[in-house]
C-alpha positions, 0 to 999 in steps of 0.5 A: 500500500502507498507509504506502507509497502517495501519493494521486495527485489533481489535475494538479499536480506536487509543487511545487503540493501543500500540504505539512505541515512540522514545527513550528519552535522559534518558540513565542511566538505564544500560543493564536491560532496554535495554534488556526489550525494545528489548524484547518488540520488540521481543515478543509484537504482534503489528499491523504495516505497512503492505506490500500489492499489488493490486493482492491478489493472488500475496502477496509478503510475505517478511521477513527480520530478524536477526537469533537467533545466530546473536541476541545472539551475539549482545544482549545476547537474545535467540530469532529471531529479525524480522524487517519485518515478513510476510509483517508486519513491526516491528517499535519497532525493527526499532526504536532502535539504537542497540549497536555493540561490538567494536570487531564485524566487520560484521552483518548478516541479513536473508531475503526472499520473496515469489514473486518478490520484488526489493530492493536498499541498501545504507549506511550512517555513521555519523562519517566517521572519526571513521568508514570506509564506510560499504560494503555488499556482495550483490549488491546495487540493485536487487531482494529479494531472493525467498529462505532463504538467508543471506547477510553480512554488513561489518563495520570496524573502520578506526583506525584514531580517538576515537569516536562513529560511527552511521551507518544507513543502508537504505533498500528500498523494491519495488513491483511496482512504486506505492508500496514501503517502506523504512527501516532504520536499525541503529547501534552504534559502538565505534571505537578506534584509532589504536596504531601503533607499530614501526618495531623492529630494526635489529642487524647487526652481526659482520663478516656477511652480514646478520642481526640478528633475530628480537627482537620479536624472543626472550623474551625481557623485554617489552614482559615479562612485558606485560605477567606479566601485563596480568597475574596480570589483570587476577588474579585481575579479578578472585578475583573480580569475586569470591568476587561478587559471594560471595556477590551475595550468601550473598544477596540471603540469606538475601532476603530469611531471609527478606521473612520469616520475618513478614511484619511489618516495611518499605521496606528495600533496596529500596529508599524511595520516595523523597517527602512525601505527606500528603495533600490528603484526606484519601482513604476511604478503603482498598479493602482487607488485612490480618494478621501477625501471622503464621497460617496454610494456607487456599488457596482455588482454584476459582473453588472450592469456591462454593463447600465449605460450610459455616460450613467448611469455619468457621471450617478452620478459627476456630484457629484465631477466637476471641470474637466479644466483643473485636471488636468495629466498627466505621466509614463505609469506603466502602460499596457495595451491600452486603458487608461493610468495617469498621474502627474498634478497636480491644482490646488486649486479655490480657490487654483491655486498649490496642487497635489496629486499624483494618479494619473489613470486613463483610456483610449485613443482606440480604447477602446470605450464598454463599456470606458469604462463599466466603468472608471467603474463599477468605479472606484466600488466603494469610493466612500463607504467610509473607512478608513486602508487603503482608497483610493477615488476622489477626482474624475472628469473626464467632459466631453463629447468627451473620454475620462473620467479618474478621479483617485486620491490619489498613493502614491509607491511605486505598485502593490504587485505591481510593487513586490514584483517590483522588490524581488525583482530588488533581492534579489540586490544587497541581500538585507536590503532588505525584511524578513519583518517588513515583509511581515507588516506589509503583510499586517496592513494589508490584513487591517485594510482587508478587515475593515472591508469585511466589517463593512460587508458589502462584498465585494471579489471581486478582492483581490490584490497588483495591486489594492493600492498602497503608499507610502514609509512602507510604508503599504498601501491596497486599491483597486478593480479598474478597468483591472486586466484590461487592465493585468495580463492574465496574471492573468485568464482567460476560462473560456468564459463571456465574462468574464475572471476572476482564476481563481487567486485565486478560492475553489472556490465562486466558480469553480463557482457564482459564489458570492461572500462575505466567506469568498471574500475570505478565500480571496483574502487567503490567496493575496495573503499568498502573493504577499507572501511570494514577492515577487509570484510568480504562484500556481498558475502551472503549472496550466491555468486550466480545471483549477483547480476540479478541482485545488482540489476534489481538495485541492491548494493552492499550495506553502509559499514558501521561507523562509516560517515554518510558522505563517504558512503555516498561516494561509494554509492556513486561508484555503483551507478548502473549507467557507467556514464553516471559514475564519477571519474577517478580525478573527481574521487581524488578531489572529493576524498582529499577534501573529506580527509582534510575535514576529518583532520579538522575534527581530530 
């Protein structure tokens, strides 16, 4: 029934639904987070309250929305904002108090219904001294029109005081006595006291019964001062705009320079975590990682992996091959069915007294030739790319008669997923060991690395915490997915196509059509951000992998993590828009998360 019936879609319970939450008190993020929150309302398909009748043949099909022109005027977004769409109430949109520019005095809503639906319209103003009682060009009660119609709501400031006015427009929709719902639209507008201008004095002309012309009919000193002030202000604004443009171009050039540098050193331009924690046990292993030196790229598409022979794979990494005698294996950090990762030492070629700590990926003796070939080819996914948040391979050992080894620069806290899970175990003894600000800082670094890949038109296809590594300075680097299926078998599933895929991290278009793009990497980043905030939990753990596509198509998403701020969850939700074009870009995510990180720092 209207206002009483929840949409039953998908196969998950309430813990797996994407739920709307009220906006908290934290409001220092600027327009970036507000836009992402509204984009979540615009693009995220979410099951909500539905309008229904006892007669299935008389479905009302009510729509109430703001047109694209109106949304552009208020929010700067090129989209329609639906509050009710085909009888489904969009609680995301209704939960936001939208700001109205002070110069805007009218709001326009579009609505229609396919059958008879009665309505009642009312207004309430929290600060009546600042705003007059709103009026509409439609009656206070009546029937929803059967064709697309626009009604207007006028909200004029009183001009008596300076202050913020909160307007609540209540729209009651009624099908019959037992079927009704209440929609509350909230708007915020800043009103200012009107400055009364005195009437200009009139001059009595001698020898005449008529008064002289108004003072404003000719330029006066005050008028000239006004125009001069306006001119000066315009000039200042113009100069500031030029300066900002120059600074922006300079910063963009600096970003390109940073991207071309080696990935040594810490993340520049980002605030470091407020606390450095060393109380944890070291994470056992990185999942993958790789080099610093510049080499020709060897990025092979997934569909082509099985067509590459072992001899071809070895030939393509011949230029970075070294002697096995320079490598010493120490502890086994991570072990799967056929793969292993060691902590090793690499001796310098010119000076054997110098050594470098490395990760060593290799396979066991019983590994098949296909498995060995896939390890070599997948290890080269990031080869030839250089960014401070990427870790490509450095060397390989491919001598005949021995199992190949892949060498990666060492990150002493190892695999990010294992590190997060150890942090979760440590929470019971030390709840302050890792802060929310630290986790957001990790997310920023991952977004920076993925932004670099997107600019180079490289698609990762398997972004997740298991494919990132971390060191004791909280620096995070993205790696390839070599051996990931073997080392983290519970994260991959075969859906009948003889291919293990990270189903719970994949976008809907990737599951249905095997379509991968930077937008599908954005989806995976949203899931990775969820992993960070849950300290390594498995997403969609209660959902059968074979039902994931239908579950996502029905609008369900993973639930908001405990203690995760609404603003941060809104960022995740935007990454999971069904339409790839409606997902944000990585550069937008970097900017938004950086602002959020700074806001968190202000409260620490």
